[in-house]
Structures are given as C-alpha cells and as structure tokens.
KEDRENZA-890236 format. One line per field, with one value per residue: residue number from 0; residue in three letters; chain; x, y, z of N, C-alpha, C in turn. Coordinates in steps of 0.1 Angstrom, whole numbers, plus 5000, padded with zeros to 4 digits. Each point is the difference from the previous one (the first is absolute). Example, Ala and Ser with C-alpha at 12.3 -4.5 7.8 and 13.67 -1.06 7.14 Angstrom:
gulo	c(0, 1)
tifi	c(ALA, SER)
marvo	c(A, A)
n.X	c(5132, 4996)
n.Y	c(4943, 5011)
n.Z	c(5078, 4993)
ca.X	c(4991, 5009)
ca.Y	c(5012, 5011)
ca.Z	c(5000, 5000)
c.X	c(5009, 4992)
c.Y	c(5012, 5011)
c.Z	c(5000, 5008)
END
This chain:
gulo	c(0, 1, 2, 3, 4, 5, 6, 7, 8, 9, 10, 11, 12, 13, 14, 15, 16, 17, 18, 19, 20, 21, 22, 23, 24, 25, 26, 27, 28, 29, 30, 31, 32, 33, 34, 35, 36, 37, 38, 39, 40, 41, 42, 43, 44, 45, 46, 47, 48, 49, 50, 51, 52, 53, 54, 55, 56, 57, 58, 59, 60, 61, 62, 63, 64, 65, 66, 67, 68, 69, 70, 71, 72, 73, 74, 75, 76, 77, 78, 79, 80, 81, 82, 83, 84, 85, 86, 87, 88, 89, 90, 91, 92, 93, 94, 95, 96, 97, 98, 99, 100, 101, 102)
tifi	c(MET, ILE, ALA, ILE, ILE, LYS, THR, GLY, GLY, LYS, GLN, TYR, LYS, VAL, GLU, PRO, GLY, GLN, LYS, ILE, LYS, ILE, GLU, LYS, ILE, LYS, GLY, ILE, PRO, GLY, GLU, GLU, VAL, SER, PHE, LYS, ASP, VAL, LEU, LEU, VAL, GLU, LYS, ASN, ASN, LYS, THR, GLU, ILE, GLY, ASN, PRO, ASN, VAL, LYS, GLY, ALA, GLN, VAL, SER, ALA, LYS, ILE, LEU, ALA, GLN, GLY, LYS, ALA, LYS, LYS, VAL, ILE, ALA, PHE, LYS, TYR, MET, ASP, LYS, THR, ARG, ARG, LYS, THR, LYS, LYS, GLY, PHE, ARG, GLN, PRO, PHE, THR, GLU, ILE, GLU, ILE, VAL, LYS, ILE, ASP, LEU)
marvo	c(A, A, A, A, A, A, A, A, A, A, A, A, A, A, A, A, A, A, A, A, A, A, A, A, A, A, A, A, A, A, A, A, A, A, A, A, A, A, A, A, A, A, A, A, A, A, A, A, A, A, A, A, A, A, A, A, A, A, A, A, A, A, A, A, A, A, A, A, A, A, A, A, A, A, A, A, A, A, A, A, A, A, A, A, A, A, A, A, A, A, A, A, A, A, A, A, A, A, A, A, A, A, A)
n.X	c(5008, 4995, 5001, 5000, 5003, 5007, 4995, 5005, 4999, 5003, 4991, 5009, 4991, 5012, 5004, 5010, 5006, 4994, 4993, 5004, 4990, 5011, 4999, 5003, 5010, 5011, 5005, 5008, 4993, 4998, 4998, 5007, 4989, 5001, 4989, 5003, 4991, 5002, 4987, 5000, 5003, 4996, 5005, 4996, 4990, 5012, 4993, 5009, 4996, 5004, 5009, 5000, 5013, 5001, 5006, 5010, 4988, 5000, 4995, 5005, 5002, 4996, 5006, 4988, 4993, 5003, 4989, 4990, 4990, 4988, 4997, 5000, 4987, 5004, 4987, 5002, 4987, 5000, 4988, 4993, 5012, 4996, 5005, 5010, 5003, 5010, 5003, 5012, 5000, 5012, 4995, 5013, 5005, 5003, 5003, 4997, 5009, 4992, 5012, 5002, 4995, 5008, 5001)
n.Y	c(5186, 4998, 4987, 4997, 4988, 4993, 4989, 4989, 5009, 5007, 5009, 5008, 5006, 5006, 5001, 5009, 4989, 4998, 4991, 4992, 4991, 4995, 4997, 4987, 5007, 4999, 4994, 5005, 4997, 5013, 4993, 5009, 5003, 5001, 5008, 4996, 4991, 5013, 4998, 5005, 5013, 5001, 5012, 5005, 4991, 4995, 4997, 4990, 4999, 4987, 4998, 4988, 5003, 5005, 5008, 4993, 4995, 4999, 4989, 5004, 4987, 4996, 4988, 4998, 4993, 4987, 4997, 4993, 5003, 5003, 4987, 4999, 4995, 4993, 4999, 4989, 5000, 4988, 5004, 4991, 5006, 5009, 5007, 5001, 5013, 4999, 5013, 5002, 5013, 5003, 5012, 4999, 5007, 5013, 5002, 5012, 5009, 5010, 5001, 5001, 5011, 4996, 5012)
n.Z	c(5041, 4989, 4998, 4987, 5006, 4991, 5006, 4995, 4990, 5012, 5003, 5007, 5007, 5000, 5013, 5003, 5006, 4988, 5006, 4990, 4995, 4994, 4987, 5002, 5006, 4993, 5011, 5009, 5011, 4999, 4988, 4993, 4995, 4987, 4997, 4987, 5001, 5000, 5001, 5012, 5001, 5012, 4998, 5012, 4999, 4997, 4989, 5000, 4987, 5002, 4990, 5004, 5001, 5012, 4992, 5005, 5000, 5014, 5004, 5012, 5002, 5012, 4998, 5004, 4991, 5000, 4993, 5006, 4991, 5005, 5003, 4987, 5002, 4990, 5000, 4992, 4996, 4995, 4997, 5005, 4997, 5009, 4990, 5008, 5000, 5008, 4998, 5006, 5002, 5003, 4997, 4994, 5010, 4997, 5013, 4995, 5003, 4995, 4996, 4986, 4995, 4990, 4997)
ca.X	c(5005, 4993, 5005, 4993, 5010, 4996, 5008, 4993, 4988, 4990, 5004, 4998, 5001, 5008, 5006, 5010, 4996, 4989, 5003, 4991, 5004, 5000, 5004, 5014, 5012, 5012, 5006, 4999, 4996, 5010, 5007, 4994, 4996, 4995, 4991, 5002, 4987, 4992, 4990, 4995, 5006, 4993, 5008, 4995, 4989, 5005, 4999, 5007, 4995, 5009, 4996, 4992, 5006, 5005, 5015, 5008, 4993, 5004, 4995, 5008, 4993, 5007, 4993, 4997, 4998, 4996, 4990, 4989, 4987, 4992, 4997, 4988, 4996, 4992, 4993, 4991, 4992, 4992, 4988, 4997, 5012, 5006, 5014, 5003, 5014, 5003, 5014, 5003, 5011, 5005, 5008, 5011, 5000, 5010, 4995, 5010, 4997, 5005, 5009, 4999, 4997, 5009, 4995)
ca.Y	c(4995, 4988, 4994, 4987, 4991, 4988, 4988, 4987, 5001, 5008, 5014, 5003, 5014, 5000, 5012, 4997, 4995, 4990, 4986, 4993, 4987, 4999, 4987, 4997, 5004, 4995, 5009, 4995, 5011, 5010, 5005, 5011, 4998, 5012, 4997, 5010, 5001, 5010, 5005, 5013, 5006, 5013, 5007, 5014, 5002, 5000, 4986, 4996, 4987, 4994, 4995, 4994, 5002, 5013, 4999, 5003, 4997, 4987, 4998, 4991, 4993, 4990, 4988, 4997, 4985, 4991, 4991, 4994, 5004, 4989, 4990, 5001, 4987, 4998, 4987, 4997, 4988, 4997, 4992, 4987, 4991, 5001, 5003, 5012, 5004, 5010, 5005, 5011, 5008, 5011, 5010, 5006, 5015, 5007, 5012, 5010, 5013, 5010, 5009, 5014, 5001, 5009, 5006)
ca.Z	c(4987, 4996, 4987, 4996, 4995, 4994, 5003, 5000, 4992, 5006, 5002, 5014, 5004, 5012, 5005, 5010, 5013, 4999, 4999, 4991, 4996, 4985, 4995, 5005, 4993, 5006, 5010, 5014, 5009, 5003, 4988, 4993, 4986, 4993, 4990, 4990, 4993, 5007, 4990, 5004, 5012, 5004, 5010, 5002, 4990, 4986, 4996, 4988, 4995, 4991, 4987, 5011, 5014, 5003, 4998, 5012, 5013, 5006, 5013, 5008, 5011, 5008, 5002, 5014, 5002, 4989, 5007, 4992, 5004, 5005, 4990, 4992, 4995, 4988, 5001, 4989, 5002, 4988, 5003, 4994, 4999, 5014, 4999, 5007, 5001, 5010, 4999, 5009, 4995, 5008, 4992, 5007, 4999, 5007, 5007, 4999, 5006, 4991, 5007, 4994, 4986, 4994, 4988)
c.X	c(4993, 5005, 4991, 5011, 4994, 5010, 4991, 4987, 4989, 5005, 4996, 5002, 5008, 5004, 5010, 4994, 4989, 5006, 4990, 5006, 4999, 5003, 5015, 5011, 5012, 5006, 4998, 4995, 5011, 5007, 4992, 4997, 4995, 4991, 5002, 4987, 4991, 4991, 4995, 5007, 4992, 5007, 4996, 4989, 5004, 5001, 5008, 4995, 5010, 4994, 5010, 5005, 5004, 5015, 5007, 4993, 5004, 4994, 5009, 4992, 5009, 4991, 4998, 4999, 4996, 4990, 4990, 4987, 4992, 4996, 4986, 4997, 4991, 4994, 4990, 4992, 4992, 4988, 5000, 5012, 5006, 5015, 5002, 5016, 5002, 5014, 5001, 5012, 5003, 5009, 5011, 5000, 5013, 4994, 5011, 4996, 5007, 5009, 5000, 4997, 5009, 4994, 5011)
c.Y	c(4986, 4995, 4987, 4992, 4988, 4989, 4988, 5001, 5007, 5014, 5003, 5015, 5001, 5014, 4996, 4996, 4989, 4986, 4993, 4986, 4999, 4986, 4998, 5004, 4994, 5010, 4994, 5012, 5010, 5005, 5011, 4997, 5013, 4996, 5012, 5002, 5009, 5006, 5014, 5005, 5013, 5006, 5015, 5004, 5001, 4985, 4997, 4986, 4995, 4995, 4989, 5003, 5015, 5000, 5005, 4998, 4986, 4999, 4990, 4994, 4991, 4988, 4997, 4985, 4994, 4990, 4995, 5005, 4988, 4991, 5003, 4987, 5000, 4987, 4999, 4987, 4998, 4992, 4987, 4991, 4999, 5002, 5013, 5002, 5011, 5004, 5011, 5008, 5011, 5009, 5006, 5015, 5005, 5013, 5010, 5013, 5010, 5010, 5014, 4999, 5011, 5005, 5005)
c.Z	c(4998, 4987, 4998, 4993, 4994, 5004, 5000, 4992, 5006, 5003, 5015, 5002, 5013, 5004, 5011, 5013, 4999, 4999, 4991, 4998, 4985, 4996, 5004, 4991, 5007, 5010, 5014, 5009, 5004, 4988, 4994, 4985, 4994, 4989, 4990, 4991, 5007, 4989, 5003, 5012, 5003, 5012, 5000, 4990, 4986, 4996, 4987, 4997, 4990, 4987, 4996, 5014, 5001, 4999, 5012, 5013, 5004, 5014, 5007, 5012, 5007, 5002, 5015, 5002, 4987, 5006, 4989, 5006, 5005, 4989, 4993, 4995, 4988, 5000, 4988, 5003, 4987, 5004, 4992, 4999, 5014, 5000, 5008, 5000, 5010, 5000, 5010, 4994, 5009, 4992, 5008, 4998, 5007, 5006, 4999, 5007, 4990, 5008, 4994, 4985, 4994, 4986, 4991)
END
C-alpha cells in the first residue's frame, strides 16, 4: 500500500514501516500523529486520486525524533567594495515512521 501525503508545503510518497524526515511539526518523540492531506492512495493495484484529497483517507505515523539538519552556509562577496556576508542556517526537521494507511 502506497500513499502520497502533503505536509510542510511538500509531498512525500510513503508506505507502512518507512522512516522519513519532514518539515518540523509539533509533538514529542513517541507521540502518534495523523495526516489528513492524502493526495493519492494505491492498494492492490487500485489507485484512488483525490480532488484535492482522497475522502476518508488518513495516514498515521509515530514521531521518532526532533532535530536539526547539517549547517548550510550562505556566503556573499562584493568585488571592489570588499564587502562580505556570511550566514549559517540549520533547518529543523521531524523524523517519523509511517504506522498505517487508512482508506
């Protein structure tokens, strides 16, 4: 069984037992969350496409960890003026494990 969910402005292809990192959501590790924005569900070679969401479909997941990704550095340098800017950024994320897909 496969589903496509939408969270944090992005779409993810998921299946039960899969672990993925998504944009940070509220919750503590061990807590159960559900995603109701299910765009597509495929079960037994039968595909249901939502308009925009599949009615009655829901994906349940368990939060494994909250964290931050590796640091990304943005560096700007202006010639002749010798002006430079350096910024670092660490994107927060939530690691989840897909428990089940309800249709």
